[in-house]
C-alpha positions in Angstrom: 134.2 98.2 126.2 135.3 95.7 123.6 134.0 92.8 125.8 130.4 94.1 125.8 128.2 92.2 123.3 125.4 94.9 123.3 125.1 98.6 123.5 125.0 99.8 127.2 123.2 103.1 127.7 124.9 105.5 130.0 122.6 107.2 132.5 123.0 110.9 132.1 121.1 114.1 132.5 123.0 115.7 129.6 121.2 116.9 126.5 120.7 114.0 124.1 120.3 115.4 120.6 119.3 112.0 119.0 116.7 111.4 121.7 115.2 114.9 121.2 115.2 114.4 117.4 113.3 111.2 117.8 110.8 112.9 120.1 110.2 115.7 117.6 109.8 113.2 114.8 106.9 111.2 116.4 104.4 110.8 113.5 101.1 112.6 113.8 98.7 110.2 112.1 96.2 112.0 109.8 94.5 109.0 108.3 92.2 109.2 105.3 88.6 107.8 105.6 89.5 105.9 102.5 91.4 102.7 103.4 93.5 100.7 101.0 94.5 97.1 101.4 98.0 97.9 100.1 101.0 97.9 102.4 103.9 100.0 101.1 107.4 99.5 102.6 109.5 102.5 103.5 113.3 101.7 103.8 114.9 103.2 106.8 118.3 103.6 105.2 120.5 106.1 103.5 118.8 109.3 102.3 115.2 108.0 103.0 115.8 108.1 106.8 115.7 111.9 106.7 112.3 111.9 104.9 110.7 109.0 106.6 108.1 111.3 108.4 107.2 113.0 105.1 106.4 109.8 103.3 104.6 108.3 106.2 102.3 111.4 106.3 101.8 111.3 102.5 100.7 107.7 102.4 98.6 108.1 105.6 96.7 110.9 104.0 95.8 108.6 101.1 94.7 105.8 103.4 97.6 103.6 102.5 99.3 101.5 105.3 103.1 101.9 105.5 105.7 99.6 107.1 109.1 100.9 108.0 112.2 98.7 108.0 113.4 100.4 111.2 112.7 97.0 112.9 114.5 94.9 110.3 117.4 93.8 112.6 120.8 93.5 111.1 120.1 94.8 107.6 123.8 95.4 106.9 124.6 91.7 107.4 121.8 90.6 105.1 122.7 93.3 102.6 126.3 92.0 102.4 125.0 88.7 101.1 122.7 90.4 98.5 124.6 93.4 97.1 127.1 91.4 95.0 129.6 94.3 95.1 131.7 96.3 97.5 129.6 99.3 98.4 129.8 101.5 101.4 128.0 100.3 104.5 124.9 102.5 104.1 124.3 101.3 100.5 125.0 97.7 101.5 122.5 98.1 104.4 119.9 99.4 102.0 119.9 96.1 100.2 119.1 94.4 103.5 116.3 96.9 104.3 114.8 96.4 100.8 114.9 92.6 101.0 113.2 92.7 104.5 110.4 94.9 103.1 109.9 92.7 100.1 109.2 89.9 102.5 106.7 91.9 104.6 105.0 94.5 102.3 103.3 94.5 98.9 105.6 97.2 97.4 108.8 99.0 98.4 108.9 102.8 97.9 112.3 103.6 96.5 112.1 107.1 94.9 114.9 108.5 92.8 116.7 111.4 94.5 119.1 113.0 92.0 119.7 116.5 93.3 118.5 119.4 95.5 118.2 123.0 94.6 119.5 125.6 97.0 119.7 129.4 96.8 123.4 129.2 96.0 123.2 126.4 93.5 122.6 122.7 93.1 123.8 119.8 95.2 123.8 116.2 93.8 123.3 113.1 95.8 126.2 110.6 95.5 125.9 108.4 92.4 125.3 105.2 94.4 122.3 107.0 96.1 121.1 108.2 92.7 121.0 104.7 91.3 119.9 102.8 94.4 116.4 102.0 93.0 118.0 100.2 90.1 120.7 98.6 92.3 118.3 97.1 94.8 115.7 96.1 92.2 118.4 94.0 90.6 118.7 91.6 93.6 116.0 89.3 92.1 114.5 89.8 88.7 111.1 88.7 89.9 111.0 91.5 92.5 111.6 94.3 90.0 107.9 95.2 89.6 107.5 95.6 93.3 109.7 98.6 93.6 108.0 102.0 93.3 110.5 104.4 91.7 109.1 107.9 91.1 111.6 110.7 90.3 111.3 113.0 93.3 114.4 115.2 93.7 115.4 116.9 90.5 115.3 120.3 88.9 111.6 119.9 87.9 108.8 121.8 89.6 106.6 120.4 92.4 104.0 119.7 89.8 106.3 117.2 88.2 106.8 115.4 91.5 103.1 115.2 92.1 102.6 113.8 88.6 105.3 111.2 89.2 103.6 110.1 92.5 100.2 110.0 90.8 101.5 107.9 87.9 103.2 105.6 90.4 99.9 105.0 92.3 98.1 104.4 89.0 100.4 101.5 88.2 99.4 99.7 91.4 95.8 100.7 91.9 94.4 102.3 88.7 91.6 104.9 89.4 91.9 104.6 93.2 93.2 108.1 93.7 92.7 111.2 91.6 95.5 113.6 90.8 94.1 116.3 93.1 94.0 113.8 96.0 97.6 112.9 95.4 98.7 116.6 95.0 96.9 117.6 98.2 98.4 114.8 100.2 101.9 115.7 99.0 101.4 119.4 99.8 100.2 118.6 103.3 103.1 116.2 103.9 105.5 118.9 102.8 103.9 121.4 105.2 104.4 118.9 108.1 108.0 118.3 106.9 108.7 122.1 107.1 107.2 122.3 110.6 109.4 119.4 111.7 112.5 121.0 110.3 111.7 124.3 111.9 111.3 122.5 115.3 114.8 121.0 114.7 116.2 124.4 114.1 114.5 125.8 117.2 115.8 122.9 119.3 
């Protein structure tokens, strides 16, 4: 009701798709023996919510600690003060998620998602989503170097994506990971992603 100040969960035995989705998406940690002191922030907003499990697994396999902004609180309210323009709510919220991560992590992982390939053609992400890494990096000039912005979703091959991730890691920890390590971690993260999406379909 309008008078309620907080969400009230209704007790029900009905099937809850969101609860089941969260259950299926519980991360299975597969941590590398190599441990890095870096903490990389993963924004839990817009398009990155869908791939959160993939990137958690990828960085885990490289021994890199990740921090999600799922616990950031009212990111939309914070984002409203930071975005300096009238965006849709998800894009505004992303500014808040990014700012919260900048205060709690060493770097913020904000890859460029431009388009996806499908059997029947190509599908582009909306232009705000495509340029989010530049939009959020512009909040404060001094924070620009703390955004990690590899090009992930485009018409290039998986080799290009692996090279982008490798080059990204070289900028923050030169020589720490070889290309084959990065490529293997990405392949294994993709396998886990496919398993998860199949479980969703089965559900």
